[in-house]
C-alpha positions in Angstrom: -8.6 -11.4 25.2 -5.9 -12.2 22.4 -5.2 -8.1 22.5 -5.0 -8.3 26.2 -2.3 -11.5 26.3 -0.8 -9.6 23.3 -0.2 -6.7 25.0 1.0 -8.1 28.3 3.9 -10.4 26.8 5.0 -7.3 24.3 5.5 -5.2 27.0 7.2 -7.4 29.5 9.7 -8.9 27.0 10.9 -5.7 25.3 12.1 -2.9 26.5 12.8 -0.4 23.4 10.7 -1.0 19.9 11.4 -0.4 16.6 8.6 0.9 14.4 8.5 2.2 10.1 6.3 5.1 10.6 5.5 7.9 13.1 1.8 6.9 13.4 3.0 3.3 14.3 5.1 5.0 17.2 2.0 7.0 18.4 -0.3 4.1 18.3 2.5 2.1 20.1 3.1 4.5 22.7 -0.5 4.6 23.5 -1.1 1.1 23.5 1.7 0.1 25.6 1.8 3.2 27.9 5.3 3.7 27.1 7.5 6.9 26.7 8.1 7.7 22.8 11.8 8.1 23.9 11.6 3.9 24.2 10.5 3.8 20.2 12.4 4.2 17.8 11.2 4.9 13.9 13.1 4.5 10.5 10.8 4.7 7.3 11.2 1.5 5.3 11.5 2.1 1.2 10.8 0.4 -1.7 13.1 -2.6 -3.1 16.4 -2.0 -5.0 14.9 -4.1 -7.9 12.7 -0.8 -9.0 15.7 0.9 -9.8 16.7 -1.4 -12.7 15.5 -1.4 -16.2 12.5 -2.9 -17.4 11.8 -5.1 -20.1 9.6 -4.9 -23.3 7.9 -8.4 -22.3 4.1 -7.7 -21.0 3.0 -9.5 -17.8 -0.7 -8.3 -18.1 -2.9 -9.1 -21.2 -2.8 -6.4 -23.8 -4.9 -3.4 -22.9 -7.6 -2.1 -24.3 -7.5 1.8 -25.1 -10.5 2.2 -22.6 -9.3 0.1 -19.9 -8.5 1.5 -16.6 -6.2 -0.8 -14.6 -6.2 -0.5 -10.6 -3.3 -2.4 -9.0 -2.8 -4.1 -5.7 0.4 -6.4 -4.8 -0.4 -8.4 -1.9 -1.5 -11.5 -0.4 -5.1 -12.1 0.8 -5.5 -10.8 4.6 -8.7 -9.6 6.1 -7.3 -6.1 7.0 -6.0 -5.6 3.1 -10.2 -5.7 2.9 -9.8 -6.7 -0.8 -13.3 -8.0 -1.0 -14.7 -4.7 -1.0 -14.1 -4.9 -4.8 -16.9 -6.7 -5.1 -19.4 -4.2 -4.1 -17.0 -1.4 -5.9 -17.4 -3.2 -9.1 -21.0 -3.4 -8.4 -21.4 0.7 -8.2 -19.2 1.3 -10.9 -21.3 -0.6 -13.2 -24.0 1.4 -12.0 -22.7 5.0 -12.5 -19.8 4.6 -15.2 -19.3 3.2 -18.4 -15.3 3.0 -17.8 -13.8 -0.3 -18.0 -12.2 -0.8 -14.6 -9.9 -3.5 -14.2 -8.3 -4.7 -10.9 -5.1 -6.3 -10.8 -4.5 -8.5 -8.0 -1.5 -11.5 -7.0 -3.5 -13.4 -4.2 -3.3 -17.4 -4.1 -5.4 -18.5 -7.3 -7.9 -20.9 -4.9 -8.3 -18.2 -2.5 -9.4 -15.6 -5.6 -11.5 -18.7 -7.0 -13.2 -19.1 -3.3 -13.8 -15.3 -2.7 -14.0 -13.6 -6.2 -16.6 -15.9 -8.2 -18.5 -14.2 -11.1 -16.2 -11.1 -10.9 -13.6 -12.2 -13.3 -15.0 -9.8 -16.1 -13.6 -7.1 -13.8 -10.3 -8.6 -12.2 -7.2 -10.1 -13.2 -5.5 -12.3 -10.6 -2.0 -13.1 -11.5 -1.2 -15.1 -8.2 1.6 -14.6 -6.0 4.6 -12.9 -7.9 8.1 -12.5 -7.7 9.4 -9.2 -6.2 11.2 -8.7 -9.4 8.0 -8.9 -11.5 6.5 -6.2 -9.2 7.6 -3.0 -11.1 6.6 -4.4 -14.7 3.1 -5.0 -13.3 3.3 -1.5 -12.1 4.1 -0.2 -15.3 1.6 -2.3 -16.9 -1.0 -0.7 -14.6 -2.6 2.9 -14.1 -3.3 3.6 -10.3 -2.2 1.8 -6.9 -5.3 0.6 -5.3 -5.1 -0.3 -1.6 -8.0 -0.1 0.7 -6.4 -1.5 3.6 -8.2 -0.8 7.0 -4.5 -1.2 9.0 -1.0 -0.9 8.2 2.2 -0.3 9.9 4.4 0.5 6.5 3.5 -1.3 3.2 6.0 -0.7 0.6 3.4 -0.3 -2.0 3.2 3.4 -1.4 6.6 4.5 -2.4 6.9 1.6 -5.2 3.8 3.4 -6.7 5.6 6.7 -6.2 8.6 5.6 -7.6 6.7 4.2 -11.0 4.7 7.2 -11.2 1.7 6.1 -10.5 -1.3 7.9 -8.9 -2.4 6.2 -5.4 -6.0 5.8 -4.2 -6.2 4.5 -0.9 -7.9 4.5 2.5 -8.6 7.6 4.7 -7.1 6.3 7.6 -4.0 7.7 9.6 -1.3 5.4 8.7 -2.0 5.9 4.8 -2.1 10.0 5.4 1.3 9.5 7.1 2.8 8.0 4.5 1.8 9.4 1.6 0.9 12.6 2.6 -0.9 14.8 0.0 0.3 12.6 -2.6 -2.7 10.1 -2.8 -6.5 10.4 -3.3 -8.2 9.4 -0.2 -11.4 7.2 0.2 -13.6 5.7 2.9 -12.7 1.8 2.7 -15.7 0.8 4.1 -17.9 2.7 1.6 -18.3 1.2 -1.9 -19.9 4.4 -2.9 -17.2 6.7 -2.1 -14.7 4.5 -3.4 -16.1 4.1 -6.8 -16.7 8.0 -7.1 -13.0 8.4 -6.4 -11.8 5.9 -9.1 -14.2 7.6 -11.4 -12.9 11.3 -10.5 -9.1 10.2 -10.9 -9.8 8.1 -14.3 -11.4 11.1 -15.9 -9.1 14.0 -14.3 -5.7 13.7 -15.9 -4.3 16.7 -14.2 -5.2 15.5 -10.8 -3.1 12.2 -11.6 -0.1 14.3 -12.7 -0.5 16.5 -9.6 -0.4 13.0 -7.2 2.7 11.7 -9.5 4.7 14.7 -9.0 3.9 15.0 -5.2 4.4 11.2 -5.0 7.8 12.1 -6.6 8.9 14.6 -3.9 7.7 12.5 -1.1 9.5 9.7 -2.3 12.9 11.5 -1.3 11.8 11.7 2.2 12.2 8.1 2.6 15.4 6.2 3.6 17.7 4.3 1.1 18.5 1.0 2.0 21.8 1.9 3.0 20.8 5.2 5.1 17.8 2.5 7.1 21.1 0.4 7.9 22.8 3.1 9.4 20.4 4.4 11.5 19.2 0.9 13.0 23.0 0.4 13.6 23.3 3.7 15.4 20.5 3.1 17.4 21.7 -0.4 18.6 25.2 1.2 19.3 23.6 3.8 21.4 21.3 1.2 23.2 24.7 -0.7 24.0 26.4 2.6 25.6 23.6 2.9 27.6 23.6 -0.1 29.4 
């Protein structure tokens, strides 16, 4: 019922739409039965703080030599599918001797409620300001994003900028943004996720390949300046059509 109401008002109250990925444009066109000409796409990008020089202060605990860190910088939402981590940890303990640590940034009370008993394999920093994000990436090994749905998440270009291999969901939104610069898994299958983590952790050549592909893919995203210019051009075009 909510979806029907949402559809009605979303379509009634707007004539033109703006999205941040081609995948979202196709889906919105289908959802609203609207022409793709009425839906404008401009990609997002990473925050300018990722261009600044990093200091030497550690945010995470001192890393052990055998430790592999998978970082997910986001708040807790159902569609982020973070609780799959618990099942993945259980599979990893059965299949590998690697010490896999997941890095989260969710509310501490939610973490205590949702991840009780898993603190050995999860470090939760709590919500962090944007200026600390580059350092957290630097101190981690891979981006881990098991989301079930996204329009655009800056986590992908952020990881590419920080030269971190990407492990993410085998879904259309992720393929649209990452292309060949990610290792994909079934986000609802802990066994598949664990297998991909083990594979990537043990394959330095694949890690380097994903980093290089990420650097190339990063060139396709807008800059804050080009993004603003394109948005203003769309607005001016729509005004001239009135």
